[in-house]
Residue frames as a rotation matrix with the C-alpha (Angstrom) as fourth column:
MET 1
-0.480 0.154 0.864 66.65
0.724 0.626 0.291 130.05
-0.495 0.765 -0.412 111.13
ASN 2
-0.904 0.223 -0.364 65.32
-0.377 -0.817 0.435 132.08
-0.201 0.531 0.823 108.20
ILE 3
-0.417 0.838 0.352 61.58
0.499 0.535 -0.682 131.47
-0.760 -0.109 -0.641 108.39
VAL 4
-0.981 0.136 -0.140 59.70
-0.191 -0.536 0.822 132.13
0.037 0.833 0.552 105.19
THR 5
-0.260 0.961 0.090 55.99
-0.627 -0.097 -0.773 132.57
-0.734 -0.257 0.628 104.70
PRO 6
0.024 0.338 0.941 53.96
0.416 0.852 -0.317 130.12
-0.909 0.399 -0.120 102.60
ARG 7
0.894 0.345 -0.286 53.82
-0.071 -0.522 -0.850 132.77
-0.442 0.780 -0.442 99.83
SER 8
0.426 -0.822 -0.378 57.61
-0.866 -0.248 -0.435 132.48
0.264 0.513 -0.817 99.40
ALA 9
0.741 -0.084 0.667 57.97
-0.309 0.839 0.448 128.81
-0.597 -0.538 0.596 100.27
PRO 10
-0.317 -0.949 0.003 61.17
-0.487 0.165 0.858 127.08
-0.814 0.270 -0.514 99.10
ALA 11
0.032 0.315 -0.949 61.01
-0.999 0.034 -0.023 125.92
0.025 0.949 0.315 95.50
ASP 12
-0.747 -0.411 -0.523 62.05
-0.446 0.893 -0.066 122.37
0.494 0.184 -0.850 96.45
VAL 13
-0.764 0.547 0.342 58.93
-0.144 0.372 -0.917 121.86
-0.629 -0.750 -0.205 98.62
GLN 14
-0.842 0.492 0.222 56.22
0.448 0.408 0.795 120.08
0.300 0.769 -0.564 96.67
ARG 15
-0.678 0.666 0.312 52.96
-0.667 -0.735 0.121 122.02
0.310 -0.126 0.942 96.51
THR 16
-0.864 0.427 -0.266 50.25
0.495 0.818 -0.293 120.43
0.092 -0.385 -0.918 98.64
PRO 17
0.066 0.955 0.289 46.56
0.613 -0.267 0.744 121.15
0.788 0.128 -0.603 99.26
ALA 18
0.185 0.076 0.980 45.65
-0.435 -0.888 0.151 123.92
0.881 -0.454 -0.131 101.70
ARG 19
-0.796 -0.570 -0.206 47.14
-0.038 0.385 -0.922 123.38
0.605 -0.726 -0.328 105.13
PRO 20
0.126 0.860 -0.495 44.57
0.651 0.304 0.695 122.10
0.748 -0.410 -0.521 107.68
SER 21
0.368 0.072 0.927 43.76
-0.505 -0.822 0.264 124.33
0.781 -0.565 -0.266 110.62
ARG 22
-0.721 -0.614 0.319 45.20
-0.566 0.257 -0.783 123.67
0.399 -0.746 -0.533 114.06
GLU 23
-0.112 0.768 0.631 41.77
-0.867 0.234 -0.439 122.49
-0.485 -0.596 0.640 115.19
GLU 24
0.750 0.369 -0.549 41.63
-0.627 0.658 -0.415 119.96
0.208 0.656 0.725 112.34
ALA 25
-0.129 -0.890 -0.438 45.12
-0.435 0.448 -0.781 118.72
0.891 0.090 -0.445 113.18
GLU 26
-0.717 -0.104 0.689 44.20
-0.696 0.150 -0.702 118.25
-0.031 -0.983 -0.180 116.84
ALA 27
0.362 0.912 0.191 41.02
-0.849 0.408 -0.336 116.41
-0.384 -0.041 0.922 115.82
ALA 28
0.505 -0.256 -0.824 43.14
-0.521 0.671 -0.528 114.04
0.688 0.696 0.205 113.73
VAL 29
-0.650 -0.756 0.076 45.31
-0.479 0.330 -0.813 113.24
0.590 -0.565 -0.577 116.76
ARG 30
-0.322 0.625 0.711 42.16
-0.837 0.164 -0.522 112.49
-0.443 -0.763 0.470 118.80
THR 31
0.673 0.564 -0.478 41.09
-0.734 0.591 -0.335 110.07
0.094 0.576 0.812 116.06
LEU 32
0.006 -0.766 -0.642 44.43
-0.379 0.593 -0.711 108.27
0.925 0.247 -0.287 116.25
LEU 33
-0.750 -0.245 0.614 44.16
-0.652 0.118 -0.749 108.03
0.111 -0.962 -0.249 120.03
ARG 34
0.206 0.901 0.381 40.74
-0.840 0.363 -0.405 106.40
-0.503 -0.237 0.831 119.67
TRP 35
0.622 -0.040 -0.782 42.12
-0.590 0.633 -0.502 104.09
0.515 0.773 0.370 116.96
ALA 36
-0.456 -0.865 -0.209 44.82
-0.396 0.408 -0.823 103.03
0.797 -0.292 -0.529 119.44
CYS 37
0.119 0.658 -0.743 41.98
0.469 0.622 0.626 102.03
0.875 -0.423 -0.235 121.80
ASP 38
-0.681 -0.268 -0.682 42.41
0.731 -0.320 -0.603 104.84
-0.057 -0.908 0.414 124.30
ASP 39
0.426 0.903 -0.059 40.16
0.905 -0.424 0.037 107.65
0.009 -0.070 -0.998 125.44
PRO 40
-0.368 -0.639 0.676 41.33
0.649 -0.697 -0.305 111.12
0.666 0.326 0.671 124.34
GLU 41
0.312 0.568 0.762 39.07
-0.190 -0.748 0.636 112.67
0.931 -0.343 -0.125 126.98
ARG 42
0.704 -0.096 -0.703 40.76
0.667 0.428 0.610 111.03
0.243 -0.899 0.365 129.94
GLU 43
0.910 -0.239 -0.340 42.89
0.007 -0.809 0.587 113.31
-0.416 -0.536 -0.735 132.10
GLY 44
0.085 -0.990 0.115 46.28
0.214 0.131 0.968 112.12
-0.973 -0.058 0.223 130.88
LEU 45
-0.478 -0.254 0.841 45.39
0.826 0.195 0.529 112.54
-0.298 0.947 0.117 127.20
ARG 46
0.496 0.843 -0.209 43.15
0.712 -0.533 -0.458 115.58
-0.497 0.078 -0.864 127.30
ASP 47
0.648 -0.308 -0.697 45.91
-0.367 -0.928 0.069 117.99
-0.668 0.211 -0.714 126.27
THR 48
-0.086 -0.750 0.655 47.85
0.322 0.601 0.731 115.50
-0.943 0.274 0.190 124.13
PRO 49
0.452 0.255 0.855 46.43
0.882 0.016 -0.471 116.61
-0.134 0.967 -0.217 120.75
ALA 50
0.993 -0.096 0.063 47.57
-0.088 -0.988 -0.130 120.19
0.075 0.124 -0.989 121.33
ARG 51
0.398 -0.902 0.167 50.99
-0.401 -0.007 0.916 118.98
-0.825 -0.432 -0.365 122.52
VAL 52
0.078 -0.338 0.938 51.40
0.658 0.724 0.206 116.75
-0.749 0.601 0.279 119.46
VAL 53
0.756 0.252 0.604 50.57
0.639 -0.481 -0.600 119.59
0.139 0.840 -0.525 117.08
ARG 54
0.861 -0.508 -0.029 53.08
-0.473 -0.820 0.323 121.88
-0.187 -0.264 -0.946 118.80
SER 55
0.167 -0.822 0.544 55.67
-0.067 0.541 0.839 119.11
-0.984 -0.177 0.035 118.57
TYR 56
0.339 0.023 0.940 55.00
0.855 0.408 -0.319 118.69
-0.391 0.913 0.119 114.85
GLU 57
0.996 0.003 0.087 55.64
0.036 -0.923 -0.383 122.40
0.080 0.385 -0.919 114.35
GLU 58
0.419 -0.900 0.121 59.14
-0.712 -0.243 0.658 121.81
-0.563 -0.362 -0.743 115.72
PHE 59
0.090 -0.380 0.920 59.74
0.214 0.910 0.355 118.40
-0.973 0.165 0.164 114.12
PHE 60
0.128 0.085 0.988 58.85
0.961 0.237 -0.145 119.64
-0.246 0.968 -0.052 110.63
ALA 61
0.503 0.010 -0.864 60.08
0.142 -0.987 0.071 123.24
-0.853 -0.158 -0.498 110.81
GLY 62
-0.531 -0.839 0.117 62.31
0.224 -0.006 0.974 122.57
-0.817 0.544 0.192 107.82
TYR 63
-0.093 0.572 0.815 59.39
0.987 0.161 0.000 122.94
-0.131 0.804 -0.580 105.44
HIS 64
0.882 0.471 -0.007 59.39
0.470 -0.881 -0.045 126.67
-0.027 0.037 -0.999 106.22
VAL 65
0.356 -0.845 -0.398 63.13
-0.139 -0.469 0.872 127.25
-0.924 -0.255 -0.285 105.76
ASP 66
0.982 -0.091 -0.163 64.82
-0.164 -0.002 -0.986 127.99
0.089 0.996 -0.017 102.43
PRO 67
0.578 -0.813 0.064 68.24
0.570 0.458 0.682 126.23
-0.584 -0.358 0.728 102.44
VAL 68
0.164 -0.515 0.841 69.41
0.898 -0.275 -0.343 128.28
0.408 0.812 0.418 99.47
ALA 69
0.675 0.150 0.722 68.78
-0.021 -0.975 0.223 131.56
0.737 -0.166 -0.655 101.32
LEU 70
0.942 -0.330 -0.061 70.91
0.105 0.117 0.988 130.30
-0.319 -0.937 0.145 104.22
LEU 71
0.220 -0.922 0.319 73.96
0.805 0.357 0.475 130.11
-0.552 0.152 0.820 101.94
GLU 72
0.736 0.175 0.654 73.57
0.619 -0.565 -0.546 133.40
0.274 0.807 -0.524 100.09
ARG 73
0.849 -0.479 0.225 76.03
-0.521 -0.830 0.199 135.33
0.092 -0.286 -0.954 102.24
THR 74
0.709 -0.699 -0.096 79.61
0.692 0.715 -0.100 134.21
0.138 0.004 0.990 101.61
PHE 75
0.767 -0.534 -0.356 83.02
-0.189 -0.718 0.670 135.70
-0.614 -0.447 -0.651 102.36
SER 76
0.887 -0.454 0.088 85.89
0.195 0.195 -0.961 136.34
0.419 0.869 0.262 99.94
GLU 77
0.359 -0.789 0.498 88.53
-0.801 -0.535 -0.270 137.58
0.479 -0.302 -0.824 102.41
THR 78
0.995 0.050 0.081 90.21
-0.080 0.899 0.430 134.21
-0.051 -0.435 0.899 102.94
ASP 79
0.265 -0.958 -0.105 93.87
-0.776 -0.277 0.567 135.09
-0.572 -0.069 -0.817 102.19
GLY 80
-0.171 -0.334 -0.927 93.77
-0.927 0.372 0.037 132.54
0.332 0.866 -0.374 99.41
TYR 81
-0.546 -0.017 0.838 92.56
-0.529 0.783 -0.329 129.66
-0.650 -0.622 -0.436 101.56
ASP 82
0.041 0.550 -0.834 91.52
-0.969 0.226 0.101 126.84
0.244 0.804 0.542 99.22
GLU 83
-0.895 -0.361 -0.262 91.96
-0.277 0.910 -0.308 123.69
0.350 -0.203 -0.915 101.31
MET 84
-0.355 0.798 -0.487 89.22
0.424 0.601 0.677 121.45
0.833 0.034 -0.552 102.61
VAL 85
-0.596 0.341 0.727 86.65
-0.761 -0.528 -0.377 122.74
0.256 -0.778 0.575 105.09
LEU 86
-0.459 0.381 -0.803 85.17
0.196 0.925 0.327 119.90
0.867 -0.007 -0.498 107.12
LEU 87
-0.284 0.471 0.835 82.41
-0.932 -0.340 -0.125 120.00
0.225 -0.814 0.535 109.74
ARG 88
-0.686 -0.080 -0.723 82.21
-0.054 0.997 -0.059 116.70
0.726 -0.002 -0.688 111.61
ASP 89
-0.728 0.308 -0.612 79.67
0.660 0.556 -0.506 115.08
0.185 -0.772 -0.608 113.90
ILE 90
-0.799 0.559 0.223 76.72
-0.551 -0.828 0.104 117.41
0.242 -0.040 0.969 113.32
ARG 91
-0.751 0.579 0.316 73.77
0.104 0.577 -0.810 116.07
-0.652 -0.576 -0.493 115.31
LEU 92
-0.799 0.487 -0.351 70.92
-0.488 -0.187 0.852 115.15
0.350 0.853 0.387 112.99
GLU 93
-0.641 0.703 0.308 67.29
0.125 0.491 -0.862 114.41
-0.757 -0.515 -0.403 113.78
SER 94
-0.738 0.444 -0.507 64.91
-0.651 -0.271 0.710 113.58
0.178 0.854 0.489 110.96
TYR 95
-0.193 0.798 0.570 61.71
-0.534 0.402 -0.744 111.59
-0.823 -0.448 0.348 110.44
CYS 96
-0.872 -0.160 0.463 61.08
0.196 0.753 0.628 108.55
-0.449 0.638 -0.625 108.27
GLU 97
-0.605 0.661 -0.443 58.55
-0.787 -0.579 0.212 109.37
-0.117 0.477 0.871 105.56
HIS 98
-0.502 0.410 -0.762 57.29
-0.206 0.798 0.566 105.79
0.840 0.441 -0.316 105.55
HIS 99
-0.062 0.448 -0.892 56.49
0.772 0.588 0.241 105.41
0.632 -0.674 -0.383 109.28
MET 100
0.393 0.196 0.898 56.92
-0.134 -0.954 0.267 108.95
0.910 -0.226 -0.349 110.68
VAL 101
0.917 -0.228 -0.327 59.34
0.380 0.255 0.889 107.81
-0.120 -0.940 0.320 113.37
PRO 102
0.728 -0.618 -0.298 62.74
-0.494 -0.773 0.398 109.38
-0.476 -0.143 -0.868 114.20
ILE 103
0.657 -0.751 0.069 65.98
0.568 0.433 -0.700 109.02
0.496 0.499 0.711 112.28
VAL 104
0.940 -0.340 0.033 68.81
-0.256 -0.639 0.725 110.04
-0.226 -0.690 -0.688 114.62
GLY 105
0.584 -0.785 0.209 72.47
0.811 0.578 -0.093 110.30
-0.048 0.224 0.973 113.72
ARG 106
0.201 -0.632 -0.748 75.35
0.128 -0.740 0.660 112.51
-0.971 -0.229 -0.068 112.64
ALA 107
0.923 0.043 0.382 76.27
0.385 -0.109 -0.917 114.27
0.002 0.993 -0.117 109.44
HIS 108
-0.009 -0.957 -0.290 79.75
0.437 -0.265 0.860 115.12
-0.899 -0.119 0.420 108.18
VAL 109
0.884 0.373 0.281 80.05
0.430 -0.414 -0.802 117.83
-0.183 0.830 -0.526 105.53
ALA 110
-0.113 -0.948 -0.297 83.12
0.427 -0.316 0.847 119.02
-0.897 -0.032 0.441 103.60
TYR 111
0.902 0.284 0.326 83.75
0.404 -0.286 -0.869 121.33
-0.153 0.915 -0.372 100.68
LEU 112
-0.233 -0.968 0.092 86.73
0.899 -0.178 0.399 122.72
-0.370 0.175 0.912 98.77
PRO 113
0.375 0.470 -0.799 86.27
0.253 -0.881 -0.399 126.51
-0.892 -0.052 -0.449 98.47
HIS 114
-0.087 -0.358 0.930 86.53
0.991 -0.129 0.043 128.26
0.105 0.925 0.366 95.15
ARG 115
-0.564 -0.331 0.756 87.50
0.328 -0.931 -0.162 131.82
0.757 0.157 0.634 96.16
ARG 116
-0.210 0.569 0.795 84.66
-0.730 -0.633 0.259 132.13
0.651 -0.526 0.548 98.72
VAL 117
-0.859 -0.001 -0.513 83.68
0.315 0.788 -0.529 130.47
0.405 -0.616 -0.676 102.01
VAL 118
0.104 0.946 0.307 80.46
-0.159 -0.289 0.944 130.37
0.982 -0.147 0.120 104.01
GLY 119
-0.235 -0.131 0.963 79.96
-0.944 -0.203 -0.258 130.65
0.230 -0.970 -0.076 107.78
ILE 120
-0.893 -0.226 -0.389 80.16
-0.195 0.974 -0.119 127.18
0.405 -0.031 -0.914 109.29
SER 121
-0.681 0.710 0.180 76.90
-0.124 0.131 -0.984 127.60
-0.722 -0.692 -0.001 111.20
LYS 122
-0.017 0.684 -0.729 75.17
-0.939 -0.261 -0.223 127.90
-0.343 0.681 0.647 107.81
LEU 123
-0.595 -0.239 -0.767 76.31
-0.546 0.820 0.168 124.38
0.589 0.519 -0.619 106.93
ALA 124
-0.965 0.247 -0.086 74.65
0.227 0.629 -0.744 123.04
-0.129 -0.737 -0.663 110.06
ARG 125
-0.388 0.868 -0.308 71.50
-0.401 -0.460 -0.792 125.05
-0.830 -0.184 0.527 109.36
VAL 126
-0.242 0.267 -0.933 71.22
-0.949 0.135 0.285 123.60
0.202 0.954 0.221 105.85
ILE 127
-0.862 -0.098 -0.498 71.38
-0.030 0.989 -0.143 120.11
0.506 -0.109 -0.856 107.34
GLU 128
-0.803 0.582 -0.131 68.68
0.207 0.067 -0.976 121.03
-0.559 -0.811 -0.174 109.83
ALA 129
-0.350 0.690 -0.633 66.47
-0.788 -0.583 -0.199 122.61
-0.507 0.429 0.748 107.14
TYR 130
-0.264 0.213 -0.941 66.40
-0.759 0.555 0.339 119.39
0.595 0.804 0.015 105.15
SER 131
-0.871 -0.131 -0.474 66.32
0.115 0.883 -0.456 116.98
0.478 -0.451 -0.754 108.09
LYS 132
-0.770 0.633 -0.079 63.32
-0.069 -0.206 -0.976 118.66
-0.634 -0.747 0.202 109.75
ARG 133
-0.108 0.725 -0.680 61.06
-0.994 -0.080 0.072 117.14
-0.002 0.684 0.730 107.11
LEU 134
0.668 0.291 0.685 59.74
-0.251 0.954 -0.161 113.71
-0.701 -0.064 0.711 106.26
GLN 135
0.178 -0.787 -0.591 62.71
-0.980 -0.199 -0.030 112.02
-0.094 0.584 -0.806 104.65
ILE 136
0.952 -0.306 -0.003 64.60
0.306 0.952 -0.002 108.98
0.003 0.001 1.000 103.50
GLN 137
0.481 -0.815 -0.323 68.30
0.165 -0.278 0.946 109.13
-0.861 -0.509 0.001 104.30
GLU 138
-0.211 -0.578 0.788 69.45
0.893 0.213 0.396 108.72
-0.397 0.788 0.471 100.71
LYS 139
0.364 0.443 0.819 67.44
0.760 -0.650 0.014 111.74
0.539 0.617 -0.573 99.55
LEU 140
0.963 -0.022 -0.269 68.49
0.180 -0.689 0.702 113.80
-0.201 -0.724 -0.660 102.57
THR 141
0.132 -0.991 0.025 72.17
0.495 0.087 0.865 113.16
-0.859 -0.102 0.502 101.80
ALA 142
-0.287 -0.218 0.933 71.74
0.958 -0.088 0.274 114.17
0.023 0.972 0.234 98.16
GLN 143
0.689 0.622 0.372 69.72
0.608 -0.775 0.171 117.31
0.395 0.109 -0.912 98.97
ILE 144
0.768 -0.453 -0.453 72.40
0.163 -0.545 0.822 118.63
-0.619 -0.705 -0.344 101.32
ALA 145
-0.215 -0.939 0.270 75.27
0.543 0.116 0.832 117.94
-0.812 0.325 0.484 98.90
ASN 146
-0.116 0.214 0.970 73.45
0.980 -0.135 0.147 119.23
0.162 0.968 -0.194 95.82
THR 147
0.864 0.499 0.063 72.43
0.476 -0.852 0.220 122.48
0.163 -0.160 -0.974 97.51
LEU 148
0.496 -0.768 -0.404 75.94
0.115 -0.403 0.908 123.21
-0.861 -0.497 -0.111 98.77
ASN 149
-0.384 -0.670 0.635 77.33
0.705 0.230 0.670 122.46
-0.595 0.705 0.384 95.32
ASP 150
0.125 0.535 0.836 74.76
0.948 -0.312 0.058 124.56
0.292 0.785 -0.546 93.43
VAL 151
0.939 0.343 0.007 74.93
0.321 -0.887 0.331 127.63
0.120 -0.309 -0.944 95.68
LEU 152
0.597 -0.765 -0.240 78.58
-0.101 -0.369 0.924 127.75
-0.796 -0.528 -0.297 96.76
GLN 153
0.958 -0.226 -0.178 79.96
-0.144 0.161 -0.976 126.40
0.249 0.961 0.122 93.47
PRO 154
0.433 -0.838 0.333 83.03
-0.631 -0.018 0.776 124.97
-0.644 -0.546 -0.536 95.21
ARG 155
-0.302 -0.627 -0.718 85.62
-0.930 0.358 0.080 122.65
0.207 0.692 -0.691 93.69
GLY 156
-0.518 0.180 -0.836 83.95
0.023 0.980 0.197 119.76
0.855 0.083 -0.512 95.46
VAL 157
-0.045 0.577 0.816 81.44
-0.967 -0.229 0.109 118.71
0.250 -0.784 0.568 98.12
ALA 158
-0.619 -0.094 -0.780 81.26
0.019 0.991 -0.135 115.61
0.785 -0.098 -0.612 100.30
VAL 159
-0.069 0.649 0.757 78.43
-0.968 -0.228 0.108 114.60
0.243 -0.726 0.644 102.64
VAL 160
-0.633 -0.070 -0.771 78.32
0.058 0.989 -0.138 111.49
0.772 -0.132 -0.622 104.81
ILE 161
-0.004 0.686 0.727 75.40
-0.926 -0.278 0.257 110.65
0.379 -0.672 0.636 107.11
GLU 162
-0.783 -0.155 -0.602 75.40
0.091 0.929 -0.358 107.90
0.615 -0.336 -0.713 109.75
ALA 163
-0.435 0.716 0.546 72.01
-0.872 -0.485 -0.057 107.33
0.224 -0.501 0.836 111.38
SER 164
-0.959 0.268 0.094 69.80
0.206 0.885 -0.418 104.92
-0.195 -0.382 -0.903 113.25
HIS 165
-0.610 0.789 -0.067 66.25
-0.500 -0.318 0.806 104.42
0.615 0.525 0.588 112.02
GLN 166
-0.693 0.377 0.614 63.55
-0.554 0.267 -0.789 103.71
-0.461 -0.887 0.023 114.59
CYS 167
0.383 0.808 -0.447 61.39
-0.921 0.298 -0.250 102.21
-0.069 0.508 0.859 111.85
MET 168
0.209 -0.401 -0.892 63.94
-0.330 0.830 -0.450 99.38
0.921 0.388 0.041 111.99
THR 169
-0.757 -0.652 -0.046 64.92
-0.149 0.241 -0.959 99.40
0.636 -0.719 -0.280 115.67
THR 170
-0.812 0.468 0.348 61.54
-0.438 -0.096 -0.894 99.74
-0.385 -0.878 0.283 117.40
ARG 171
0.379 0.922 0.077 59.23
-0.593 0.306 -0.744 98.00
-0.710 0.237 0.663 114.91
GLY 172
0.641 -0.088 -0.763 59.43
-0.708 0.317 -0.631 95.58
0.297 0.944 0.141 112.01
VAL 173
0.392 -0.561 -0.729 62.62
0.107 0.815 -0.570 93.51
0.914 0.146 0.379 112.28
HIS 174
0.974 0.021 0.225 63.49
-0.213 -0.247 0.945 95.05
0.076 -0.969 -0.236 115.71
LYS 175
0.459 -0.886 -0.072 67.25
0.816 0.452 -0.362 95.28
0.353 0.107 0.929 115.16
PRO 176
0.985 -0.118 -0.123 68.69
-0.042 -0.866 0.499 97.84
-0.165 -0.486 -0.858 117.61
GLY 177
0.296 -0.954 -0.043 72.27
0.043 -0.031 0.999 99.00
-0.954 -0.298 0.032 117.22
VAL 178
0.014 -0.244 0.970 72.13
0.953 0.296 0.060 99.08
-0.301 0.924 0.237 113.42
SER 179
0.083 -0.011 -0.996 73.23
-0.058 -0.998 0.006 102.26
-0.995 0.057 -0.084 111.68
MET 180
0.627 0.176 0.759 72.88
0.736 0.183 -0.651 103.27
-0.253 0.967 -0.015 108.05
VAL 181
-0.168 -0.761 -0.627 75.66
0.201 -0.649 0.734 105.13
-0.965 -0.003 0.262 106.23
THR 182
0.657 0.349 0.668 75.08
0.729 -0.067 -0.681 107.16
-0.193 0.935 -0.298 103.07
SER 183
-0.210 -0.773 -0.598 77.40
0.351 -0.631 0.692 109.45
-0.913 -0.064 0.404 101.13
ARG 184
0.825 0.311 0.471 77.41
0.550 -0.254 -0.795 111.81
-0.128 0.916 -0.381 98.19
MET 185
-0.115 -0.939 -0.323 80.64
0.466 -0.338 0.818 113.01
-0.877 -0.056 0.476 96.62
LEU 186
0.869 0.392 0.303 80.72
0.460 -0.410 -0.788 115.77
-0.185 0.824 -0.536 94.01
GLY 187
0.826 -0.563 -0.024 83.50
-0.518 -0.742 -0.425 117.48
0.222 0.364 -0.905 92.09
ALA 188
-0.086 -0.991 -0.103 87.01
-0.795 0.130 -0.593 116.75
0.601 0.031 -0.799 93.35
PHE 189
-0.267 0.019 0.963 85.71
-0.823 0.515 -0.239 114.39
-0.500 -0.857 -0.122 96.04
ARG 190
0.732 0.561 0.386 84.27
-0.240 0.743 -0.625 112.18
-0.638 0.364 0.679 93.31
ASP 191
0.951 -0.262 -0.167 86.96
-0.141 0.115 -0.983 112.60
0.276 0.958 0.072 90.65
ASP 192
0.093 -0.981 0.168 90.19
-0.632 -0.189 -0.752 112.84
0.770 -0.036 -0.637 92.67
PRO 193
0.511 0.113 -0.852 91.06
0.356 0.874 0.330 109.73
0.782 -0.472 0.407 94.74
THR 194
-0.567 -0.792 -0.224 93.59
0.577 -0.188 -0.795 111.72
0.587 -0.580 0.564 96.78
THR 195
-0.649 0.410 0.641 90.99
-0.553 -0.833 -0.028 114.28
0.522 -0.372 0.767 97.85
ARG 196
0.449 0.852 -0.268 88.55
-0.442 0.473 0.762 111.51
0.776 -0.224 0.589 98.74
ARG 197
0.177 -0.465 -0.867 91.19
0.645 0.721 -0.255 109.71
0.743 -0.514 0.428 100.83
GLU 198
-0.828 -0.485 0.282 92.06
0.154 -0.681 -0.716 112.94
0.539 -0.549 0.638 102.65
PHE 199
-0.199 0.857 0.475 88.39
-0.759 -0.441 0.478 113.49
0.620 -0.266 0.739 103.49
LEU 200
0.648 0.473 -0.597 87.90
-0.081 0.822 0.563 109.95
0.757 -0.316 0.572 104.78
SER 201
-0.215 -0.815 -0.538 91.13
0.667 0.279 -0.690 110.17
0.713 -0.508 0.484 106.77
MET 202
-0.814 -0.043 0.580 89.97
-0.272 -0.853 -0.446 113.38
0.513 -0.521 0.682 108.43
LEU 203
0.267 0.961 0.072 86.66
-0.639 0.120 0.760 111.72
0.722 -0.249 0.646 109.30
ARG 204
0.647 -0.052 -0.760 88.50
0.367 0.895 0.252 108.93
0.668 -0.442 0.599 111.09
GLY 205
-0.309 -0.880 0.360 90.89
0.086 -0.403 -0.911 111.32
0.947 -0.250 0.200 112.80
PRO 206
-0.717 -0.047 -0.696 91.00
0.675 0.202 -0.709 111.92
0.174 -0.978 -0.114 116.57
ARG 207
0.167 0.830 0.533 87.96
0.304 -0.557 0.773 113.52
0.938 0.033 -0.346 118.16
SER 208
-0.651 -0.344 0.676 87.99
-0.454 -0.538 -0.711 115.72
0.608 -0.770 0.194 121.22
GLU 209
-0.920 0.318 -0.230 86.32
0.380 0.580 -0.720 114.55
-0.096 -0.750 -0.655 124.43
ALA 210
-0.534 0.753 -0.384 83.53
-0.435 -0.634 -0.640 117.03
-0.725 -0.175 0.666 123.75
MET 211
-0.336 0.387 -0.859 82.70
-0.910 0.100 0.401 115.17
0.241 0.917 0.319 120.55
ASP 212
-0.815 -0.067 -0.575 82.49
-0.038 0.997 -0.061 111.74
0.578 -0.028 -0.816 122.21
């Protein structure tokens, strides 16, 4: 991942007050442990605040990654290739901004190149950059599609996300097994029914054993 310093933070990240220190973050976790009616000084919890803060650094690493910078290097030597590029079943882990619990699922991303293509790993990294933040799935879907469209300027972009939300499965209505599907179609995927059908057909196509 391309890690950027706070001085050059991505433009899409809303400016917030000064970041608390690690000590302040750990103190906040201790407060939550006490609020949950447990003792943060007991042996099993003594190191939990530090572990939680380290986990948050990983969970929310996307705030320090510029998705646009990930897509800046493209390739023009494609021998005229202009058909659909589809990356299916990209593992996605995000976090609900309302309850701060996991959103786990898969993303499918396609684009129609316009003279240039991008390395496929960069598509997965853009998904990770946006998902490793506090999110709602609708916004996450739009951010991925809009960024690919703005930077690559292809003939079209399609993004579909299927995910399970623990704010629904482990609390509230307690409905396990429910998945949410969101999509954003731009360019030819929105305007051309044939292109959209081709994309959806490729999504439903056979998957290798490794994908299952």
